[in-house]
C-alpha positions as CSV (number, residue, x, y, z in Angstrom):
1,M,93.5,88.9,84.2
2,V,92.1,87.4,81.0
3,D,93.9,84.8,79.4
4,C,93.4,84.9,75.8
5,R,95.6,82.1,74.6
6,K,94.6,79.9,72.0
7,N,96.6,76.9,71.3
8,S,99.4,78.2,73.0
9,Q,99.4,81.2,70.6
10,K,97.7,84.4,71.6
11,T,95.0,85.9,69.4
12,H,94.9,89.9,68.4
13,T,91.4,89.5,66.7
14,N,89.2,90.4,69.7
15,P,90.8,93.0,72.0
16,L,90.4,92.1,75.9
17,K,87.1,94.1,77.2
18,N,86.8,94.6,80.6
19,M,90.4,93.5,81.8
20,I,91.1,93.7,85.3
21,L,94.6,95.5,86.5
22,P,97.4,93.2,86.7
23,K,98.8,92.6,90.2
24,L,102.2,93.2,88.7
25,I,103.8,94.7,85.5
26,I,107.0,93.3,84.4
27,T,109.2,95.0,81.7
28,D,112.3,94.1,79.7
29,I,114.7,96.9,79.3
30,D,116.6,96.6,76.3
31,G,114.6,97.0,73.0
32,V,111.5,98.2,75.3
33,W,112.6,101.1,77.4
34,T,115.7,101.8,75.0
35,D,115.9,101.4,71.1
36,G,118.0,98.4,71.8
37,G,121.5,99.9,70.7
38,M,124.6,99.6,72.8
39,Y,126.7,102.7,72.5
40,Y,130.5,102.8,73.2
41,D,132.7,105.6,73.5
42,N,136.5,105.1,72.3
43,T,137.5,104.0,75.8
44,G,134.8,101.3,76.3
45,N,132.1,103.2,78.3
46,E,128.7,101.9,77.4
47,F,125.8,104.4,76.9
48,K,122.0,103.5,76.7
49,K,119.3,106.3,75.9
50,F,116.3,106.2,77.8
51,N,113.1,108.3,76.9
52,T,111.6,110.0,79.9
53,I,108.2,109.6,78.4
54,D,108.3,106.1,79.8
55,S,108.5,107.4,83.4
56,A,104.7,108.3,83.3
57,G,103.9,104.5,83.2
58,I,105.8,104.0,86.3
59,I,103.9,107.2,87.8
60,F,100.6,105.7,86.6
61,C,101.2,102.5,88.2
62,R,102.2,103.9,91.5
63,K,98.8,105.9,91.6
64,L,97.1,102.4,91.3
65,N,99.7,100.6,93.7
66,I,100.8,98.3,90.8
67,P,104.1,97.1,91.4
68,I,106.8,97.3,88.7
69,A,109.7,94.8,88.3
70,I,112.5,94.9,85.6
71,I,113.6,91.7,84.5
72,T,116.7,91.9,81.9
73,G,119.3,89.9,80.4
74,E,121.9,92.6,80.5
75,N,123.6,93.4,83.9
76,T,124.8,97.0,83.8
77,N,125.0,100.1,86.3
78,I,123.2,102.2,83.8
79,V,119.9,100.0,84.2
80,A,120.6,100.1,88.0
81,N,120.9,103.7,88.0
82,R,117.8,104.1,86.0
83,A,115.6,101.8,88.1
84,K,117.1,103.9,91.2
85,K,116.0,107.2,89.8
86,L,112.4,105.9,89.2
87,K,112.2,103.9,92.4
88,I,111.9,100.5,90.9
89,D,113.1,98.0,93.8
90,L,112.1,94.8,91.9
91,L,115.1,94.7,89.5
92,Y,116.6,91.5,88.2
93,Q,119.7,91.7,85.7
94,G,121.8,89.1,84.1
95,I,118.9,86.9,83.9
96,T,118.8,84.2,81.3
97,D,115.6,82.6,82.2
98,K,113.1,85.4,82.7
99,L,110.2,83.0,83.4
100,T,111.8,81.4,86.2
101,V,112.7,84.7,88.0
102,A,109.0,85.8,87.3
103,T,107.4,82.7,88.7
104,E,109.7,83.0,91.8
105,L,108.8,86.8,92.1
106,C,104.9,85.8,91.8
107,N,105.2,82.9,94.2
108,S,106.9,85.5,96.7
109,M,104.0,87.9,95.9
110,G,101.4,85.3,96.4
111,I,99.9,86.0,92.8
112,T,100.0,83.9,89.6
113,L,101.5,84.6,86.3
114,S,97.9,84.9,84.9
115,E,97.5,88.1,86.9
116,V,100.9,89.7,85.6
117,A,101.2,91.7,82.6
118,Y,104.9,91.8,80.6
119,I,106.2,93.7,78.0
120,G,109.4,92.3,75.8
121,D,111.0,92.1,72.6
122,D,113.1,89.3,71.8
123,L,113.9,85.8,71.9
124,G,114.7,85.7,75.7
125,D,111.1,87.1,76.2
126,I,109.1,84.4,74.6
127,D,108.5,81.8,77.5
128,L,107.4,84.7,79.7
129,L,105.3,86.6,77.0
130,K,103.3,83.1,76.6
131,A,102.9,82.7,80.3
132,V,101.6,85.9,81.7
133,G,97.8,86.9,81.4
134,F,98.6,90.0,79.2
135,S,101.5,90.3,77.0
136,G,102.7,93.1,74.8
137,A,105.8,94.1,72.3
138,P,107.3,97.5,71.0
139,A,106.2,98.0,67.1
140,N,109.9,97.3,66.2
141,A,110.1,93.7,67.8
142,S,110.4,90.7,65.4
143,D,107.2,89.7,63.8
144,Y,107.3,86.2,65.6
145,I,107.6,88.1,69.1
146,K,104.4,90.1,68.2
147,A,102.7,87.1,67.1
148,I,102.5,85.7,70.4
149,C,101.6,88.9,72.1
150,D,98.1,90.4,73.2
151,M,99.2,93.7,72.0
152,V,101.6,95.5,69.9
153,T,102.5,99.2,70.7
154,T,102.4,101.8,68.2
155,K,105.5,102.9,69.7
156,K,109.1,101.7,68.9
157,G,111.3,100.5,72.0
158,G,112.7,103.9,73.2
159,D,110.3,105.8,71.8
160,G,107.5,105.6,74.8
161,A,106.7,101.9,74.0
162,F,106.4,101.0,78.1
163,R,104.1,104.0,78.8
164,E,102.0,103.1,75.8
165,F,101.9,99.4,77.3
166,V,100.7,100.7,80.5
167,E,98.2,103.3,79.0
168,E,96.5,100.3,77.2
169,I,96.4,98.2,80.1
170,L,94.5,101.3,81.9
171,E,92.2,102.1,79.0
172,R,91.2,98.2,78.9
173,S,90.5,98.1,82.5
174,G,88.6,101.4,82.6
175,Q,91.1,103.2,84.9
176,M,92.7,105.6,82.5
177,K,90.1,108.2,83.3
178,H,90.6,107.9,87.0
179,V,94.3,107.9,86.9
180,L,94.1,111.2,84.6
181,G,91.6,112.7,87.1
182,L,94.4,112.5,89.8
183,F,96.3,115.0,87.5
184,N,93.3,117.2,86.9
185,L,92.7,116.2,83.6
């Protein structure tokens, strides 16, 4: 992956060209796959809304043998169930230091953070966004988060931001046509 950091800030003026595929894509959940809202009923049950459009991002990655990891600060059965449904085995919940977990994961896979793409949206994501080879944030992330990312999606969290992030990686690496061809498009 290409590292386009400049003085620890990433630059957005020249989009990456001829990008190679990451060896791992890591994603946050709340604010990326969801709208960030936490919904409760009157008995205290928590609900989250996931947009199924993001599932295509997982399918595209599988077609290219790119593993997906979820690293999230929350620890809920809701996220575990979503990961299980999508067959995402690399699930880390209740994480306060995402960079350390990502570094350990990379070490176990024999890769470096520069070979990783990550999408996140908030304060707990800053260190990891700065450390990876390619970073993204959803459209509704705070401006200071978007300022440190290589790309900002046009979609908000919960509205297909993860899928758009993956599609952008595939476009920049020249793999989108190939992947769509696998679906007879």
